[in-house]
Structures are given as C-alpha cells and as structure tokens.
C-alpha positions in Angstrom: 0.1 0.0 0.1 1.1 3.4 -0.8 1.2 6.0 1.9 -0.1 9.7 1.5 2.9 11.9 1.7 2.7 15.6 2.2 6.0 17.7 1.8 7.1 20.4 4.2 6.7 23.1 1.6 3.1 22.2 0.4 2.0 21.9 4.3 3.7 25.2 4.9 1.7 26.9 2.3 -1.5 25.5 3.5 -0.5 26.7 7.1 -0.1 30.1 6.0 -3.3 30.3 4.1 -5.2 28.9 7.2 -3.5 31.4 9.5 -4.2 34.3 7.1 -7.9 33.4 6.6 -8.6 33.1 10.4 -6.6 36.4 11.3 -7.3 38.7 8.6 -10.2 40.7 10.1 -8.1 41.3 13.3 -5.1 42.3 11.4 -6.9 44.7 9.2 -8.7 46.2 12.1 -5.3 46.6 14.1 -3.1 47.4 11.0 -2.6 51.2 12.1 -1.9 50.4 15.6 0.7 47.8 14.6 2.2 50.3 12.2 2.2 53.0 14.8 3.9 50.7 17.5 6.8 49.8 15.0 7.5 53.4 14.3 7.4 54.3 18.1 9.7 51.3 18.9 12.5 52.4 16.3 13.2 55.6 18.5 14.3 53.3 21.3 17.6 52.2 19.2 19.2 55.3 20.8 19.0 53.6 24.2 20.5 50.3 23.1 24.1 49.3 24.3 24.2 46.8 21.3 22.3 47.7 18.2 21.1 44.9 15.9 18.7 44.5 13.2 15.0 44.7 13.7 12.3 42.7 12.0 11.1 43.3 8.5 7.5 44.4 8.2 6.2 41.0 6.8 7.8 39.3 9.9 6.1 41.7 12.3 2.8 40.7 10.5 3.6 37.1 10.9 4.5 37.3 14.5 1.2 39.1 15.0 -0.9 36.6 13.1 0.8 33.7 14.7 0.0 35.0 18.1 -3.6 36.0 17.2 -4.1 32.5 15.7 -2.7 30.4 18.6 -4.0 32.6 21.3 -1.4 31.8 23.9 -1.9 32.5 27.6 1.7 32.5 28.5 4.7 33.7 26.0 8.3 33.7 26.3 10.7 35.6 24.0 14.4 35.4 23.5 15.7 38.7 22.2 13.8 41.7 23.3 15.9 44.4 21.7 13.5 47.5 21.1 10.4 45.4 21.4 8.9 45.3 18.1 8.1 41.7 18.2 7.3 41.8 22.0 4.6 44.5 21.3 3.3 42.9 18.3 2.6 39.8 20.5 1.0 42.0 23.1 -1.3 43.7 20.6 -2.4 40.2 19.4 -2.8 38.6 22.9 -3.7 41.7 25.3 -4.4 39.2 28.1 -1.2 37.0 27.7 1.6 37.0 30.2 4.9 37.7 28.3 8.3 37.0 29.5 11.2 38.4 27.5 15.0 38.6 27.8 17.8 40.5 26.1 21.5 39.5 26.9 22.8 42.7 25.5 20.4 45.6 26.5 18.5 47.1 29.2 15.6 49.0 27.6 12.1 49.5 29.1 10.2 48.8 25.8 6.6 49.4 26.9 5.1 52.9 26.4 2.5 52.1 29.0 2.5 50.3 32.2 1.9 46.6 31.6 1.5 44.3 34.7 1.6 41.2 32.4 4.9 42.0 30.8 8.1 40.9 32.5 11.6 41.9 31.2 14.8 40.2 31.9 17.3 42.8 30.9 21.0 41.7 30.5 19.8 38.0 31.0 20.6 35.1 28.9 17.8 32.8 27.7 19.2 30.1 30.0 18.7 32.5 33.0 15.2 33.3 32.0 14.2 29.7 31.3 15.5 28.6 34.6 13.7 31.5 36.5 10.5 30.3 34.9 11.3 26.6 35.5 11.9 27.4 39.2 8.5 29.2 39.4 6.7 26.3 37.7 5.7 28.3 34.8 4.4 26.6 31.6 4.7 28.4 28.3 2.3 28.0 25.4 4.4 30.1 22.7 8.1 30.7 22.6 9.6 33.2 20.2 13.3 32.7 19.4 15.2 35.7 18.2 18.4 34.3 19.6 20.5 31.1 19.1 19.7 28.2 21.4 22.6 26.3 23.1 22.7 23.0 24.8 22.4 24.7 28.2 18.9 26.0 27.2 17.4 22.7 27.1 17.4 21.4 30.5 15.2 24.3 31.7 13.4 24.7 28.3 12.1 21.1 28.6 10.7 22.0 32.0 8.5 25.2 30.9 7.3 23.7 27.5 4.5 21.4 27.2 3.2 19.0 24.7 1.3 21.9 22.7 4.0 24.4 23.0 4.6 26.3 19.7 8.1 27.7 18.8 8.2 30.6 16.4 11.7 30.9 14.9 13.2 34.3 13.7 15.9 34.4 10.9 15.1 31.1 9.3 17.6 31.3 6.3 20.9 29.9 5.2 23.0 29.1 8.4 21.3 31.9 10.5 20.2 31.1 14.0 16.7 30.1 12.9 17.7 27.1 11.1 20.1 26.2 14.0 17.2 26.5 16.3 14.9 24.4 14.0 17.5 21.6 13.9 17.8 21.6 17.8 14.1 21.5 18.2 13.4 18.8 15.5 11.8 15.7 16.7 9.2 13.1 15.9 6.4 14.9 17.5 7.1 18.2 15.6 6.5 19.8 12.3 8.6 22.4 10.8 6.6 25.1 9.0 8.9 27.1 6.4 8.6 30.9 6.1 6.2 32.3 3.4 7.3 31.9 -0.1 7.9 34.6 -2.6 8.4 37.2 0.3 11.3 38.3 2.3 9.8 36.7 5.4 12.2 34.8 7.7 9.7 33.6 10.3 9.4 29.6 10.6 7.5 27.6 13.1 8.2 24.4 15.0 4.6 23.2 15.4 3.7 20.3 17.9 1.7 17.5 15.9 -0.7 17.5 18.8 -2.1 20.9 17.3 -2.8 19.4 13.9 -6.2 17.9 13.5 -8.0 16.6 10.4 -11.7 17.5 10.7 -14.7 16.9 8.5 -15.4 20.7 8.5 -13.2 23.6 9.5 -14.4 26.0 12.2 -15.1 29.5 10.9 
C-alpha cells in the first residue's frame, strides 16, 4: 500500500493560508496600531548598548498573526531588543503574560504600564528559562530571536509542554533560526517554512498535537 505523503513546503503553504484566513479581520482592524507601534519602537535604538537588526514588516505581521491565531496565555521571548516583536505579540494577545529577555540591552520597551509584561534585561535565555522553571511556569508560545545552546534545553523542557509552539526568527541559510529548528526537531514536531515569494524569515516548530484532520473547519 502506498502512503499519503505531504511535503513540508506544501504543508507550509496550507498553514499560512489557514492562518491568514483566520486572522485577516483582526489584522486589518489593528493594522494602523501595529504600524504606529513599529514606528514608536524604532526611536528606542538610541538607548541600546548593542544595536542589531529589527524585524522586517512581513515578519512583524507574521508574529502578530501567529500570536492571534494560537491565542497563547503565556509567552516567552528570547531577544527583546527594542520590543517590536514583543509589542506585536502584546497587541495580538492583550491578556497574555509575556516574559522577554535580552542578553545585551536594558531598555524599558513598553510605552504604557503593563503588569503582564516581564522583562529580563541583560539576562541570557538560560537564565530566564531557569527562572520560569523554578516558578513552575508553563509556556504556550516561545519566540526565538536568539541562538539556542545545549544549556537551554534542561530548563526549556521544564517550561514547554506537549502543545508549545516555537516561532523562529531568521530562518534562512545558516542563520540562528535554522540552527534552532534543527535543535528542536523531533518526531512529535513539524517544521513550517517561512512564506514563499516574500522576504519573510519566520518559521514555526509546530507540535503535531495541534494538527487535526476534521470533517469541517471551524469558521
């Protein structure tokens, strides 16, 4: 008997179409707020001890859409910098608890008081993951804009659960996103490639427990 084989590229195209369809109305309603937020955050570059690149517009949109689609209650982010991705996730999930670390910088990124946003300035991902693990925190979505190391995995396995989604920045060539995808790869996970025909570099490590074949899609 022949098996039904679906390649990663084809599945990735289906994935992005589904995400876009489910989040389009919210994205259009909040487009101006998302654009204004990006412009505001860029001014924080002057406060950075270490200046690096920021997300392209398509990747900001993808981070927003993915957060809106999965609706996580708890988010962890590696690589705060000036907070563009952080606040895109906040806009998409206003009631989520967000933990975000940056090993190089110490910038207060939020323009308003946010009791559900916890920054870990000048802290490594290992330090933040260990803090969360010690507190018994379980994370639904982990956004990685930093390179994982072997030291990350002991605390990371404690804060992730069977439905944790990993969103990977810089998935191209030999950049950190590819390295992170290889380290996270396992039989229970599916790698979703970035959008085709764009400059997008956002990939996803999706747990198979979140994939369901249903007779009729929910609207």
